[in-house]
C-alpha positions in Angstrom: -8.4 -52.0 -16.3 -12.2 -51.7 -16.7 -14.7 -52.5 -14.1 -17.9 -54.4 -15.0 -20.6 -53.1 -12.7 -23.9 -54.9 -13.0 -26.4 -53.0 -11.0 -29.4 -54.8 -9.8 -32.1 -54.6 -7.2 -31.5 -56.6 -4.1 -34.7 -56.5 -2.0 -37.5 -59.1 -2.6 -40.7 -57.7 -4.1 -43.4 -56.9 -1.6 -46.7 -58.8 -2.4 -49.5 -56.3 -2.7 -52.5 -55.1 -4.7 -52.0 -53.0 -7.8 -54.6 -50.7 -9.4 -56.0 -51.1 -12.9 -55.9 -47.4 -13.5 -53.9 -44.3 -12.5 -55.1 -40.7 -12.2 -52.8 -37.7 -12.8 -51.8 -35.5 -15.7 -49.1 -35.5 -18.3 -46.5 -32.9 -17.6 -48.0 -30.7 -20.3 -51.7 -31.5 -20.0 -54.9 -31.8 -18.1 -56.0 -34.4 -15.6 -56.6 -37.9 -17.0 -57.1 -41.5 -15.9 -54.8 -44.0 -17.5 -56.5 -47.4 -17.8 -54.0 -50.2 -17.4 -55.2 -53.0 -19.7 -52.1 -55.2 -19.8 -49.0 -56.0 -17.8 -47.4 -52.6 -17.4 -44.1 -51.3 -16.1 -44.5 -48.2 -14.0 -41.2 -46.3 -13.5 -41.0 -43.6 -10.7 -38.4 -40.9 -11.4 -37.1 -37.8 -9.7 -35.0 -34.9 -10.7 -31.2 -34.8 -10.7 -31.1 -38.6 -11.2 -28.7 -40.0 -13.8 -30.5 -43.3 -14.1 -33.9 -41.5 -14.5 -32.5 -39.2 -17.2 -31.0 -42.2 -19.0 -34.3 -44.1 -18.8 -36.6 -41.3 -20.1 -34.3 -40.7 -23.0 -33.8 -44.3 -24.0 -35.5 -46.5 -26.6 -37.5 -48.9 -24.3 -38.4 -51.5 -26.9 -36.2 -54.1 -25.3 -38.5 -54.0 -22.2 -41.2 -55.7 -24.3 -44.0 -54.2 -22.1 -45.9 -50.9 -22.0 -44.1 -48.3 -19.8 -45.6 -45.4 -17.8 -43.1 -43.0 -16.3 -44.4 -41.2 -13.2 -43.3 -38.3 -11.1 -44.7 -37.2 -7.8 -44.7 -33.5 -8.8 -44.5 -31.0 -11.5 -41.5 -29.2 -10.2 -39.0 -31.3 -12.1 -40.9 -31.2 -15.4 -38.6 -28.7 -17.0 -35.7 -31.1 -16.6 -37.6 -33.6 -18.7 -38.7 -31.3 -21.5 -37.8 -32.9 -24.8 -37.3 -36.4 -23.3 -38.2 -39.4 -25.4 -40.6 -40.7 -22.8 -43.5 -38.6 -21.5 -43.8 -38.1 -17.8 -47.1 -38.7 -16.0 -47.4 -36.6 -12.8 -49.3 -38.6 -10.2 -48.7 -38.4 -6.5 -51.7 -40.8 -6.2 -49.8 -43.4 -8.2 -46.9 -43.3 -5.8 -49.4 -44.0 -2.9 -51.4 -46.7 -4.7 -48.3 -48.5 -5.8 -46.5 -47.9 -2.4 -43.5 -46.3 -4.1 -41.6 -44.9 -1.2 -38.7 -43.4 -3.1 -37.7 -42.9 -6.7 -35.9 -44.1 -8.8 -38.0 -47.2 -8.6 -40.0 -49.5 -10.9 -43.1 -51.6 -10.4 -44.3 -54.3 -12.8 -48.0 -54.7 -12.4 -50.6 -57.1 -13.7 -54.0 -55.4 -13.8 -55.8 -58.7 -14.5 -54.9 -60.1 -11.2 -54.5 -56.7 -9.5 -51.0 -57.6 -8.2 -47.5 -56.2 -8.2 -45.5 -58.9 -10.0 -42.0 -57.5 -9.1 -40.3 -54.2 -8.3 -36.9 -52.7 -7.7 -34.5 -49.8 -7.8 -34.1 -48.2 -11.2 -30.5 -48.1 -12.5 -31.2 -48.1 -16.3 -33.2 -49.8 -19.0 -30.9 -52.8 -19.5 -31.0 -53.6 -15.8 -34.8 -53.3 -15.6 -35.2 -55.4 -18.8 -33.1 -58.2 -17.2 -35.1 -58.1 -13.9 -38.6 -58.2 -15.4 -37.9 -60.7 -18.3 -38.9 -63.7 -16.2 -42.4 -62.2 -15.6 -43.2 -61.6 -19.2 -44.8 -64.1 -21.6 -42.8 -64.9 -24.7 
């Protein structure tokens, strides 16, 4: 007998302001500012996290939105060496987006400076299903 487990976020999104840029550095580079010029999915990850590992190694085309993967620190960067998605190290992004704990995602709209939705990260398919209603066709 197989179990069909459909993980999803349960908490309602908190209404709050979102930045139009993030400061930090890629895990292998110098300090930069990322300008967010369209609706963007920001995914906060941590080490020793199966959902995080799955996410950064997945093809994220089904999300239909630009993705920025963030970490609060460099200490985990060796775990993500060779991952399909680059990791942007930015403790400031965690603060600006009020990400209290990873794994977590935040869908932001820089045009209206708002968080559209947010939730706990279980994997790419779950996030795609949860953000689909916020994306224009």
